[in-house]
N, CA and C of each residue as an Amber inpcrd file, in Angstrom:
protein
   228
  17.4860000  18.9950000  16.7900000  16.3370000  18.0960000  16.6960000
  15.9700000  17.9050000  15.2930000  15.6880000  16.5440000  14.9590000
  15.3460000  16.2390000  13.6430000  13.9360000  16.7570000  13.0990000
  13.8260000  16.9660000  11.8120000  12.6610000  17.5200000  11.3130000
  11.5220000  16.3740000  11.3530000  10.3180000  16.7380000  11.5120000
   9.2200000  15.7140000  11.5310000   8.8450000  15.4350000  10.1590000
   8.5920000  14.1750000   9.7510000   8.1390000  13.6970000   8.3880000
   6.7710000  12.8460000   8.6600000   6.0580000  12.8380000   7.4890000
   4.8640000  12.1210000   7.5290000   5.2910000  10.5790000   7.5670000
   4.7010000   9.8120000   8.6300000   5.1350000   8.3820000   8.6730000
   3.9810000   7.5650000   8.2470000   2.7180000   7.7470000   8.5870000
   1.6460000   6.8230000   8.1500000   0.3650000   7.5500000   8.1650000
  -0.4860000   7.1980000   7.3440000  -1.9550000   7.6730000   7.3890000
  -2.7690000   6.7670000   8.4540000  -3.4360000   7.4980000   9.1600000
  -4.3080000   6.8370000  10.2360000  -5.7610000   6.6060000   9.7770000
  -6.3580000   5.5950000  10.1890000  -7.6800000   5.1890000   9.7920000
  -8.9120000   5.9950000  10.4210000  -8.6630000   6.1480000  11.6940000
  -9.7730000   6.7630000  12.4860000  -9.0820000   7.3780000  13.7370000
 -10.0160000   8.0170000  14.4680000  -9.6370000   8.6500000  15.7230000
  -9.1540000   7.7270000  16.8490000  -9.8190000   6.5340000  16.9040000
  -9.3870000   5.5840000  17.9420000  -8.0140000   5.1400000  17.7210000
  -7.6780000   4.9080000  16.4720000  -6.3660000   4.4350000  16.1250000
  -5.3490000   5.5100000  16.5420000  -5.6970000   6.7640000  16.2550000
  -4.7420000   7.8190000  16.6060000  -4.5710000   7.9370000  18.0790000
  -5.6360000   7.8190000  18.8970000  -5.5860000   7.9170000  20.2860000
  -4.7620000   6.6550000  20.8230000  -5.0080000   5.5100000  20.3650000
  -4.1600000   4.3250000  20.8620000  -2.7810000   4.5520000  20.5040000
  -2.4410000   4.9110000  19.2100000  -1.0660000   5.0230000  18.9100000
  -0.4510000   6.1210000  19.7240000  -1.0680000   7.2850000  19.8730000
  -0.6260000   8.3170000  20.6270000  -0.2180000   7.9760000  22.0820000
  -1.0640000   7.1740000  22.7490000  -0.8260000   6.6900000  24.0680000
   0.4960000   5.8410000  24.1570000   0.6310000   4.9040000  23.0860000
   1.8290000   4.0180000  23.1070000   3.1320000   4.8980000  22.8580000
   2.9990000   5.8290000  21.8980000   4.2050000   6.6160000  21.6290000
   4.5550000   7.5780000  22.7480000   3.5770000   8.0870000  23.4560000
   3.9220000   8.8410000  24.6360000   4.6930000   7.9930000  25.7110000
   4.1460000   6.8230000  25.9060000   4.6240000   5.7650000  26.9350000
   6.1580000   5.5550000  26.5910000   6.2810000   5.3570000  25.2910000
   7.7160000   4.9480000  24.8570000   8.6080000   6.3090000  24.6250000
   8.0010000   7.3970000  24.9400000   8.7720000   8.6630000  24.7890000
   9.2720000   8.8830000  23.3850000   8.5180000   8.5670000  22.3670000
   8.8030000   8.7410000  21.0490000   8.0400000  10.1080000  20.6530000
   8.8660000  11.0970000  20.1330000   8.3050000  12.4080000  19.7260000
   7.4660000  12.1410000  18.4900000   6.2680000  12.7970000  18.5170000
   5.2930000  12.6240000  17.4020000   4.2660000  13.8070000  17.4270000
   3.6570000  13.9150000  16.2850000   2.5110000  14.8960000  16.1070000
   1.4880000  14.1500000  15.2200000   0.2490000  14.5840000  15.5120000
  -0.9550000  14.0720000  14.6940000  -1.4000000  15.2790000  13.8420000
  -1.8040000  15.0400000  12.6560000  -2.5630000  16.0510000  11.8360000
  -3.8350000  15.3730000  11.2870000  -4.9120000  15.9630000  11.7730000
  -6.1990000  15.4950000  11.2290000  -6.5790000  16.2320000   9.9030000
  -7.2030000  15.4010000   9.1030000  -7.6500000  15.9070000   7.8210000
  -8.9950000  16.5940000   7.9590000  -9.6200000  16.6840000   9.1200000
 -10.8590000  17.2000000   9.3650000 -10.8900000  18.7720000   9.0750000
 -11.7850000  19.1980000   8.2700000 -12.0020000  20.6610000   8.0070000
 -13.3970000  20.9970000   8.1340000 -13.5970000  21.9280000   9.0950000
 -14.9860000  22.2480000   9.4490000 -15.7610000  22.8590000   8.3040000
 -14.8690000  23.6000000   7.4690000 -15.6450000  24.2390000   6.3470000
 -16.1390000  23.2380000   5.3230000 -15.6630000  22.0480000   5.2750000
 -16.2360000  21.0290000   4.3570000 -16.6850000  19.7790000   5.1390000
 -17.0510000  19.9310000   6.3810000 -17.6500000  19.0740000   7.3630000
 -17.0060000  17.6000000   7.2130000 -15.7680000  17.5770000   7.3110000
 -15.0180000  16.1730000   7.3700000 -14.8650000  15.5070000   5.9980000
 -15.2730000  16.2830000   4.9760000 -15.2050000  15.6100000   3.5640000
 -13.8500000  14.7960000   3.2840000 -12.7150000  15.5240000   3.6290000
 -11.4310000  14.8800000   3.2950000 -11.0780000  13.6880000   4.1240000
 -11.6840000  13.5340000   5.2930000 -11.5190000  12.3940000   6.1460000
 -12.0470000  11.1810000   5.3350000 -13.1670000  11.3320000   4.7910000
 -13.7460000  10.1630000   4.1350000 -12.9770000   9.8010000   2.7980000
 -12.2410000  10.6350000   2.3650000 -11.4210000  10.4060000   1.1300000
  -9.8680000   9.9410000   1.3920000  -9.3640000  10.6350000   2.4520000
  -7.8800000  10.4420000   2.7530000  -7.6260000   9.5840000   4.0450000
  -8.5680000   9.4490000   4.8690000  -8.3490000   8.7380000   6.1400000
  -8.4860000   9.8090000   7.2260000  -8.3640000   9.5060000   8.4030000
  -8.5340000  10.3810000   9.5470000  -7.3460000  11.5740000   9.5840000
  -6.2460000  11.1430000   9.3320000  -5.1200000  11.9720000   9.3810000
  -3.8230000  11.2970000   9.2650000  -2.8230000  11.9260000   9.8170000
  -1.5540000  11.1590000   9.7990000  -0.7490000  11.4550000  10.9920000
   0.3450000  10.6180000  11.2250000   1.2530000  10.7300000  12.2690000
   2.5410000  11.1380000  11.7190000   3.2290000  12.1340000  12.3150000
   4.4300000  12.7010000  11.8000000   5.5380000  12.4220000  12.9930000
   6.7480000  12.1660000  12.6200000   7.7380000  12.0480000  13.6900000
   9.1520000  12.0940000  13.0150000  10.2150000  12.2290000  13.7210000
  11.5520000  12.1550000  13.1030000  11.6520000  10.8240000  12.5060000
  12.3160000  10.9220000  11.3040000  12.5240000   9.7300000  10.4300000
  13.1660000   8.5820000  11.2210000  13.9770000   8.8310000  12.1740000
  14.6960000   7.8220000  12.9380000  13.7530000   6.8110000  13.6780000
  12.4320000   7.3500000  13.9330000  11.4250000   6.5000000  14.5250000
  10.5090000   5.8220000  13.6930000  10.5990000   6.0460000  12.3240000
   9.6900000   5.5040000  11.3220000   9.3880000   4.0950000  11.4560000
  10.5280000   3.3330000  11.4310000  10.3060000   1.8310000  11.4140000
   9.5000000   1.3470000  12.7150000   9.9640000   1.9210000  13.8760000
   9.3030000   1.5220000  15.2070000   7.8930000   1.9030000  15.2330000
   7.5880000   3.0320000  14.6280000   6.1350000   3.5310000  14.7650000
   5.2460000   2.6540000  13.7130000   5.8310000   2.3280000  12.6390000
   5.1320000   1.5630000  11.6190000   4.8790000   0.0050000  12.1990000
   5.7490000  -0.4050000  12.9050000   5.6260000  -1.7100000  13.5950000
   4.5910000  -1.6370000  14.6500000   4.5610000  -0.4940000  15.4730000
   3.5370000  -0.4380000  16.5190000   2.1120000  -0.2940000  15.7330000
   2.0650000   0.5730000  14.7700000   0.8770000   0.6810000  14.0290000
   0.2500000  -0.7300000  13.4210000   1.2440000  -1.4800000  12.8100000
   0.7960000  -2.6770000  12.3930000   0.2710000  -3.6200000  13.4520000
   0.9100000  -3.6280000  14.5680000   0.3910000  -4.4480000  15.7710000
  -0.8810000  -4.0040000  16.1900000  -1.0250000  -2.6950000  16.2680000
  -2.4030000  -2.1760000  16.5770000  -3.6100000  -2.6910000  15.6320000
  -3.2510000  -2.5590000  14.4490000  -4.2620000  -2.9300000  13.2780000
  -4.5640000  -4.4820000  13.3240000  -3.5060000  -5.1820000  13.7480000
  -3.6200000  -6.7350000  13.8670000  -4.3470000  -7.1820000  15.2100000
  -4.3830000  -6.0880000  16.1240000  -5.0920000  -6.3840000  17.3540000
  -4.0330000  -7.0020000  18.3800000  -2.8140000  -6.9380000  18.0520000
  -1.7890000  -7.4740000  18.8920000  -1.3740000  -6.6880000  20.1560000
  -1.7570000  -5.2550000  20.0260000  -1.3610000  -4.4490000  21.1460000
  -2.7730000  -4.0280000  21.8100000  -2.6380000  -3.6640000  23.1860000
  -3.9090000  -3.2860000  23.7530000  -4.4320000  -1.8890000  23.3520000
């Protein structure tokens, strides 16, 4: 199995849930990493974004296309 690499920074939790739903439906392996840290009460999320999606590099282009469609409102 290929190593997971950081694919894209996500803007918010809703974007993460929407993307996750689509990736699960397409059976694309992925992981999300939130930048939230309870010790700093989410300070890093305001600076870096909500978090990121990681996946095997072979899926990078497909994930980026899906994310672009989500941001443009082209996907449900």
